[in-house]
LUMDOMAR-250127 format. One record per residue (C-alpha): residue in three letters; z, x, y. Coordinates in pm, whole numbers, plus 32768, in hexadecimal, padded with zeros to 4 digits. Each point is the difference from the previous one (the first is absolute). Example, Ala and Ser with C-alpha at 12.3 -4.5 7.8 and 13.67 -1.06 7.14 Angstrom:
2
+-----+------+------+------+
:   r :   zz :   xx :   yy :
+-----+------+------+------+
: ala : 830C : 84CE : 7E3E :
: ser : 7FBE : 8089 : 8158 :
+-----+------+------+------+
END
This chain:
298
+-----+------+------+------+
:   r :   zz :   xx :   yy :
+-----+------+------+------+
: unk : F0AC : 7FB9 : 2349 :
: unk : 8070 : 7E94 : 7FCC :
: unk : 8122 : 7FFF : 7F09 :
: unk : 7F71 : 7EC7 : 7F5B :
: unk : 7E98 : 807A : 7FE5 :
: unk : 8031 : 8039 : 7E8B :
: unk : 802D : 7E87 : 7FCC :
: unk : 7EA5 : 7FB6 : 808A :
: unk : 7F6E : 8122 : 7F37 :
: unk : 80A2 : 7F7E : 7EBE :
: unk : 7F6C : 7EA5 : 803C :
: unk : 7EA9 : 809B : 8031 :
: unk : 802F : 80BE : 7EBA :
: unk : 8050 : 7EBA : 7F4D :
: unk : 7EC4 : 7F5E : 8089 :
: unk : 7F22 : 8120 : 7F93 :
: unk : 80A9 : 8008 : 7EAB :
: unk : 7FC7 : 7E8D : 7FC5 :
: unk : 7E8F : 802F : 804E :
: unk : 7FEF : 812A : 7F15 :
: unk : 80A3 : 7F49 : 7EDC :
: unk : 7F19 : 7ED6 : 803B :
: unk : 7ECB : 80DC : 7FD9 :
: unk : 809C : 80B5 : 7ED7 :
: unk : 803D : 7EB5 : 7F53 :
: unk : 7E96 : 7F9C : 803A :
: unk : 7F8B : 814F : 7F70 :
: unk : 80E6 : 7FE6 : 7ED2 :
: unk : 7F78 : 7EA4 : 7FAB :
: unk : 7ED8 : 808C : 7F40 :
: unk : 7F71 : 8122 : 80C9 :
: unk : 8106 : 810B : 7FB9 :
: unk : 812C : 8037 : 7F1E :
: unk : 815F : 800D : 8090 :
: unk : 7FE4 : 817B : 8005 :
: unk : 7EAE : 7FF5 : 80AC :
: unk : 8079 : 7F0F : 810B :
: unk : 8128 : 80E8 : 8038 :
: unk : 7F1D : 8132 : 801F :
: unk : 7F27 : 7F4F : 8101 :
: unk : 812D : 7FE9 : 80E5 :
: unk : 8025 : 817C : 8003 :
: unk : 7EA3 : 8090 : 7FD4 :
: unk : 7F6D : 7F3B : 8122 :
: unk : 8126 : 8047 : 80E7 :
: unk : 8017 : 817A : 7FCD :
: unk : 7ECB : 8068 : 80CB :
: unk : 805B : 7F1B : 8120 :
: unk : 8169 : 8072 : 801B :
: unk : 7F95 : 816E : 7FF4 :
: unk : 7F04 : 7FCB : 8117 :
: unk : 80FB : 7F39 : 80CB :
: unk : 810D : 810A : 7FDE :
: unk : 7F1D : 8125 : 8058 :
: unk : 7F6E : 7F3C : 8122 :
: unk : 815B : 7FB0 : 8084 :
: unk : 8062 : 8170 : 7FEE :
: unk : 7EC5 : 805B : 80C2 :
: unk : 8035 : 7EFA : 810D :
: unk : 816D : 8061 : 802C :
: unk : 7FA6 : 8171 : 8000 :
: unk : 811B : 8062 : 7F16 :
: unk : 800E : 80DD : 7ECD :
: unk : 8035 : 7F7A : 7EA2 :
: unk : 8179 : 7FCE : 7FD9 :
: unk : 80D3 : 80C7 : 7F0C :
: unk : 807A : 7F52 : 7EC4 :
: unk : 8169 : 801E : 7F8C :
: unk : 8063 : 8077 : 7EA7 :
: unk : 8041 : 7E9F : 7F7F :
: unk : 7EB9 : 7F6A : 8082 :
: unk : 7F3B : 8021 : 7EBE :
: unk : 8111 : 7F81 : 7F13 :
: unk : 8036 : 7ECE : 80DC :
: unk : 7E8A : 7FC6 : 8038 :
: unk : 7F92 : 8027 : 7E95 :
: unk : 8117 : 7F2A : 7F70 :
: unk : 7FAE : 7EF7 : 8103 :
: unk : 7E8D : 8018 : 7FB1 :
: unk : 8030 : 7FD1 : 7E89 :
: unk : 80F5 : 7EE1 : 8034 :
: unk : 7F0B : 7F4F : 80E8 :
: unk : 7EE7 : 801C : 7F01 :
: unk : 80DD : 7F65 : 7EF3 :
: unk : 807F : 7EF3 : 80EF :
: unk : 7EA1 : 7F9C : 806E :
: unk : 7F8A : 7FF5 : 7E97 :
: unk : 8121 : 7F19 : 7FA7 :
: unk : 7FAF : 7F14 : 8120 :
: unk : 7E8E : 7FE8 : 7FA4 :
: unk : 805E : 7FC0 : 7E93 :
: unk : 80FE : 7EFC : 8073 :
: unk : 7EEB : 7F30 : 80A0 :
: unk : 7F87 : 7FAC : 7EA0 :
: unk : 8150 : 7F5E : 7FB2 :
: unk : 8072 : 7F59 : 8145 :
: unk : 7F49 : 7F82 : 8134 :
: unk : 7FC3 : 80D9 : 8132 :
: unk : 8122 : 7F8B : 80D9 :
: unk : 8101 : 800E : 7EE7 :
: unk : 7F82 : 8155 : 7F95 :
: unk : 8031 : 8089 : 815F :
: unk : 815B : 7F63 : 8014 :
: unk : 806F : 80A6 : 7EBB :
: unk : 7F84 : 8148 : 8090 :
: unk : 80E8 : 7FC7 : 8127 :
: unk : 8130 : 8050 : 7F2A :
: unk : 7FAB : 815D : 8081 :
: unk : 80EA : 7FBA : 8127 :
: unk : 8133 : 7FE4 : 7F23 :
: unk : 7F9B : 8128 : 7F2D :
: unk : 7F9E : 80D6 : 812C :
: unk : 8159 : 7FCF : 8098 :
: unk : 809D : 808B : 7EC2 :
: unk : 7F0C : 8122 : 7FD4 :
: unk : 8012 : 8056 : 8172 :
: unk : 817B : 8010 : 7FF0 :
: unk : 8001 : 80DA : 7EC8 :
: unk : 7EED : 80F2 : 806C :
: unk : 8009 : 800E : 817D :
: unk : 8155 : 7F6F : 8053 :
: unk : 7F67 : 7ED8 : 80BC :
: unk : 80FE : 7EEB : 803A :
: unk : 7FF0 : 7E8D : 804F :
: unk : 80FE : 7F17 : 809E :
: unk : 80D2 : 7EF5 : 7F54 :
: unk : 7F1E : 7EF3 : 8093 :
: unk : 7EDC : 80C0 : 7F70 :
: unk : 80A6 : 7FF9 : 7EA9 :
: unk : 8030 : 7E88 : 801E :
: unk : 7E8F : 7FDB : 804F :
: unk : 7FAA : 80CB : 7ECC :
: unk : 80C9 : 7F15 : 7F21 :
: unk : 7F4B : 7ED4 : 8097 :
: unk : 7EBB : 80B0 : 7FA7 :
: unk : 807A : 8034 : 7E9C :
: unk : 803D : 7E8A : 7FE9 :
: unk : 7E98 : 7FC6 : 8064 :
: unk : 7F88 : 80F0 : 7EF5 :
: unk : 80CA : 7F49 : 7EF4 :
: unk : 7F68 : 7EB4 : 806B :
: unk : 7EA5 : 8097 : 7FF2 :
: unk : 8030 : 80B2 : 7EB5 :
: unk : 7FC4 : 7ED9 : 7F19 :
: unk : 7E9F : 7FA6 : 7F9B :
: unk : 7F5C : 7EEA : 80CD :
: unk : 7FFF : 7F17 : 7ED1 :
: unk : 8173 : 803D : 7FCC :
: unk : 7FD7 : 80BE : 7EB8 :
: unk : 806A : 815B : 7FA7 :
: unk : 8120 : 8024 : 80F7 :
: unk : 8010 : 812F : 80DD :
: unk : 7FBC : 80F8 : 7EE9 :
: unk : 7E86 : 7FEC : 8005 :
: unk : 7EE9 : 80FB : 8038 :
: unk : 7FB1 : 7F84 : 815F :
: unk : 816A : 802A : 8070 :
: unk : 8018 : 8156 : 7F5D :
: unk : 7EC3 : 807E : 80A9 :
: unk : 8076 : 7F7C : 8151 :
: unk : 8157 : 809D : 7FE9 :
: unk : 7F6E : 8146 : 7F7E :
: unk : 7F0A : 800C : 8122 :
: unk : 8123 : 7FD2 : 80EF :
: unk : 80BA : 8123 : 7F5F :
: unk : 7ED3 : 80E6 : 801B :
: unk : 7FBF : 7F98 : 8168 :
: unk : 816D : 8049 : 8051 :
: unk : 7FE4 : 8160 : 7F71 :
: unk : 7EB6 : 802C : 80B7 :
: unk : 808C : 7F90 : 8150 :
: unk : 812D : 80E6 : 7FEE :
: unk : 7F21 : 8120 : 7F92 :
: unk : 7F15 : 7FC3 : 8123 :
: unk : 8118 : 7FE6 : 80FC :
: unk : 8089 : 8148 : 7F7B :
: unk : 7EA7 : 80A2 : 801A :
: unk : 7FC7 : 7F90 : 8168 :
: unk : 8150 : 8095 : 8063 :
: unk : 7F8A : 814F : 7F72 :
: unk : 7ED3 : 8018 : 80EA :
: unk : 8046 : 80EC : 8122 :
: unk : 7F9D : 7F26 : 8129 :
: unk : 80AE : 7F27 : 8104 :
: unk : 7ED9 : 7F0C : 7FFA :
: unk : 8052 : 7EEB : 7F04 :
: unk : 7E94 : 7F90 : 7FE7 :
: unk : 7F8E : 8163 : 7FAF :
: unk : 8110 : 8022 : 7EF8 :
: unk : 7F86 : 7EBD : 7F64 :
: unk : 7E92 : 806A : 8006 :
: unk : 803D : 8157 : 7F69 :
: unk : 80D7 : 7F71 : 7EE9 :
: unk : 7F09 : 7EEB : 7FB7 :
: unk : 7ED8 : 80F1 : 7FF5 :
: unk : 8099 : 80DA : 7EF0 :
: unk : 808D : 7EDA : 7F3E :
: unk : 7EBC : 7F38 : 7FFA :
: unk : 7F2F : 812E : 7F99 :
: unk : 80EC : 804D : 7EDF :
: unk : 7FF7 : 7E94 : 7F90 :
: unk : 7E85 : 7FEC : 8007 :
: unk : 7FD7 : 8141 : 7F35 :
: unk : 811A : 7FBF : 7F0A :
: unk : 7FA4 : 7E97 : 7FB0 :
: unk : 7E8D : 8054 : 7FE4 :
: unk : 804E : 8106 : 7EF7 :
: unk : 80E4 : 7F11 : 7F46 :
: unk : 7EFB : 7EEA : 7FF8 :
: unk : 7EEF : 80EF : 7F8B :
: unk : 80E4 : 8047 : 7ED8 :
: unk : 8086 : 7EA4 : 7FB7 :
: unk : 7EEA : 7F19 : 8080 :
: unk : 7EAF : 80B5 : 7FE7 :
: unk : 7F04 : 7F72 : 80F4 :
: unk : 8101 : 7F55 : 80E0 :
: unk : 7FE9 : 8106 : 8115 :
: unk : 7E88 : 7FC3 : 8008 :
: unk : 803A : 7E89 : 801D :
: unk : 80F0 : 803D : 8123 :
: unk : 7EF6 : 80CD : 80B4 :
: unk : 7EF2 : 7EFF : 7FB0 :
: unk : 80D8 : 7EE9 : 8093 :
: unk : 801D : 80B3 : 814F :
: unk : 7F8A : 7ED5 : 80CE :
: unk : 813C : 7F42 : 7F9F :
: unk : 80E2 : 8122 : 7FA4 :
: unk : 7FDE : 80B0 : 814F :
: unk : 80C2 : 7EE0 : 809D :
: unk : 811E : 8049 : 7F13 :
: unk : 8001 : 8164 : 8082 :
: unk : 7FEB : 7FA2 : 816F :
: unk : 810B : 7EF1 : 7FEE :
: unk : 80D4 : 80E9 : 7F2A :
: unk : 7FD9 : 8111 : 8106 :
: unk : 8075 : 7F14 : 8112 :
: unk : 8129 : 7F8D : 7F33 :
: unk : 8068 : 815A : 7F8A :
: unk : 7FE4 : 8098 : 815A :
: unk : 80DD : 7EEF : 808D :
: unk : 80FE : 8024 : 7EE5 :
: unk : 8010 : 8179 : 802B :
: unk : 801C : 7FDD : 8179 :
: unk : 811D : 7F06 : 7FDF :
: unk : 80B0 : 80E0 : 7F01 :
: unk : 800E : 8115 : 8104 :
: unk : 80BA : 7F15 : 80EC :
: unk : 80ED : 7F3B : 7F1F :
: unk : 8096 : 800A : 7EA2 :
: unk : 7F1E : 7F7E : 7EEE :
: unk : 80D6 : 7ED5 : 7F9A :
: unk : 7FF4 : 7F6C : 815F :
: unk : 7E8B : 8042 : 801D :
: unk : 7FBC : 7F4D : 7EB8 :
: unk : 80E9 : 7EE6 : 8069 :
: unk : 7F2B : 7FB3 : 812F :
: unk : 7ECC : 802F : 7F28 :
: unk : 8070 : 7ED2 : 7F37 :
: unk : 7F2D : 7F30 : 80F0 :
: unk : 7EF3 : 805D : 7F05 :
: unk : 8088 : 7EDC : 7F33 :
: unk : 7F97 : 7F10 : 8114 :
: unk : 7EAC : 80A5 : 8022 :
: unk : 7FCF : 7FED : 7E87 :
: unk : 8040 : 7E88 : 7FFE :
: unk : 7EDD : 7FCD : 80EC :
: unk : 7F20 : 80DE : 7F2A :
: unk : 8072 : 7F58 : 7EBE :
: unk : 7FB2 : 7EA0 : 807B :
: unk : 7ED5 : 803E : 80E3 :
: unk : 7F44 : 8110 : 7F3F :
: unk : 8061 : 7FD7 : 7E91 :
: unk : 8046 : 7E87 : 800E :
: unk : 8142 : 8034 : 7F3D :
: unk : 8116 : 7EFF : 8001 :
: unk : 8170 : 8054 : 801D :
: unk : 8114 : 7F52 : 7F3F :
: unk : 813E : 7F82 : 80A4 :
: unk : 80D0 : 811A : 7F68 :
: unk : 7F0A : 8102 : 807D :
: unk : 8013 : 7F74 : 815F :
: unk : 817E : 8003 : 7FF8 :
: unk : 7FFE : 8166 : 7F82 :
: unk : 7F21 : 8068 : 8120 :
: unk : 80DC : 7F47 : 80F9 :
: unk : 8133 : 80BC : 7F85 :
: unk : 7F52 : 8150 : 8012 :
: unk : 7F7D : 7FB4 : 815D :
: unk : 8161 : 7F9D : 806B :
: unk : 8078 : 814A : 7F73 :
: unk : 7F07 : 80BA : 80DA :
: unk : 8065 : 7F43 : 813B :
: unk : 816F : 8046 : 7FBF :
: unk : 7FBD : 816E : 7FC1 :
: unk : 7F43 : 8020 : 8148 :
: unk : 8129 : 7F62 : 80B4 :
: unk : 80E5 : 8106 : 7F66 :
: unk : 7F4C : 811F : 80AD :
+-----+------+------+------+
END
């Protein structure tokens, strides 16, 4: 297998994820709450990923792989962290525009490097560390409000940074889970992990919303014509993320996935007709430079 295949897979994941967040933002602008838009991502992906996994097993003619002792702890922690991260991002769209919201989310690279080192012992090079500091500079530039008020301690910045922290925990949990699947096939390891994770997320978040937001699950199901695209794009993105995690450490995967910032600029300007300030553009430039440097450090 091509040693650099994971780079292409990570870029595909970023593309699918941008599409998914675009649809989620549209749904959260009146149709669904932040929680409902988050649930749509999981409930409409779960049946497809289950069918895809079982179909792949049948085509390959192999038995269901064994799961290691740490699979469920890694998978469930990752699943909960991803729910919280996605909720934060959808809520963030009410405070900052689409492209800036996605860029704040991209602090996950810095935080994933730290969590990956502490939990799995993943390491990065000195050049990689330099790239991370450049990315931090971009985050600081982005963190002020567009009108220049409020400094970096504002709700939009907090939601963005918090989403990055949860995504970091999620990524490391998912990488740990995929490594606990007893198969030499990285795509199968990704599919099996994703199937269990997505099912647990759909069930868990549905129960939570029935308790906290009565009627919201029904609205998610009633909005299936739009919401199903959240599930399908989420399935494509998650499968690619999981696949890449089986091939490379999570910090590097997310670093390449920073091309999502570029994709989000196109969505922000072409779909939502949002304008970017000069500081926001500079922040994105710094974060993109951080990604390019990190890729060169591999």
